[in-house]
N, C-alpha and C positions, 0 to 999 in steps of 0.2 A: 421456105422460111417466110416468103412474102404472104402466103396464105395464112400462116400462123399469126403473123403480125396484124393482118387485116382482121382476122377473127378476134384477136385480143382487143383491138381498138373498137370493134363492133360491140363486143360484150361490155367493155367499159362505157361506151356511149349509151347503150341501153340501160346499164346500171345507173348512170348519172341521170338519165331521163326519168327513170323510175323514181329516183329520190326527189327530183324536182316536182314531179307530179304528186307524190305523196305529201310534199310540203305546201303545195299550192292550195289556196283557199278554194272551196267548192263553188263560191259565187251564189250559194243558196241564201235565201232570206227567210228567217224565221218569222212567220206572221205574228202580229200582236194587236191588241186592242188598247186604246187609251182614250182619255177625255181631257178637255181643258178649255181654255179661252183663246179665241182667235185674237192675236195682237196686231196682225197686219195681213192684208191681201193686196198685193200690188197689181194683180190682174184678176180675171174671172175664174181661173182654174188652179190657182196656187195660193196657199195660206201659210201663215206661221202660227203654229198652235203651241201655246204655253201649257205644259203639263206638269203635274207633280212628280210622276214616276219616270219621265224620260227627258225632262227639260224642254227646251224650245225645239220643235220639229218644223222643218220646211216640208210641206205636204203638197203633192200634185194630186188633184182630185181624179179619181179613176172614173172613166166613162163620159167625160165631158172635155171638149176641146174648144175653148173660147178664142176670140181674136187675140193676137199677140199685141203687146204694148205698141201703140202708134198706129195700129190698123183700125179700119172703120169699126165702130161700135165697141171697141175694147173698154172704153170708160163705162159704157152702159152695162156691160157684163160684170165689170169690177164692182160698180155701184150696187147692182142687184145682189151680188154675193155678199157685199158688205151689209146690206140691209137684212140678210138672212142670218148672219152670224154675230152681229154686234150685240154684246151683253148677254149672250145665252151660252150655256154649256154645249160644247161641240164634241161629238164622239167620232173616233176614227178607227177603222179596221184596216190595218196596213199589211200589205202582203208582198211588196217588192220595192226596189229602188230603181230610179230611172238614171239615164246617162248624165244627169245634172246633180246626182247624189241626193235627190229628194225622195222622201217616202212616197210611195204610190198607195193611196188609201180610198176606201169607200167611206164617205163622210156623211154624218147625219146630225141634224139638229132636231131633237125630239124624235119623232117618227119620220121626219122628212129627209129623204135622200137628196142631198144638194145637187148631185149630177143630174138626177131625174128632173129636179126643179129647173135647173139651167136649160136643159134640153126642152122641157115643156114650154118654157117662156120664150124660146127661140134665141137664147144667148149663146148656145153651144151647138 
C-alpha cells in the first residue's frame, strides 16, 4: 500500500508540475521596431523614448556600457548621448528586456548607430 500511495503522490505531483509549466510565461520577448523622441537620458546608455505606438519606453542601449551615475566620466557620456538625440527622431529595434525591466534595443538616429558612436568616441 505504501508503494501505491507513493506512486499516486508522484503522479499528482507531476501532473501539478505540468499544469504549472503550461501556465508559466515563456519569458520570450517579441522583437519590435519603434520610433519617437527622446525625453530623457539620465546616463550614457539609457534613454526614455516617447513613441506614438507604445507610449514611453525606458530603453537600455544594446552594445554600449557607459560609466554608471557618479562614476568618472558618466556626465561626459550622458552629455554626448544628449547631443546626439536632442530634437531628432530616434529609431529603436528592441529585442529583449533586462533585469531592470528596460527594453534592450539597437538605437539609431538617422543612419548613426548610437552604441557604435559611443564606443568610437570612447564613452563606452
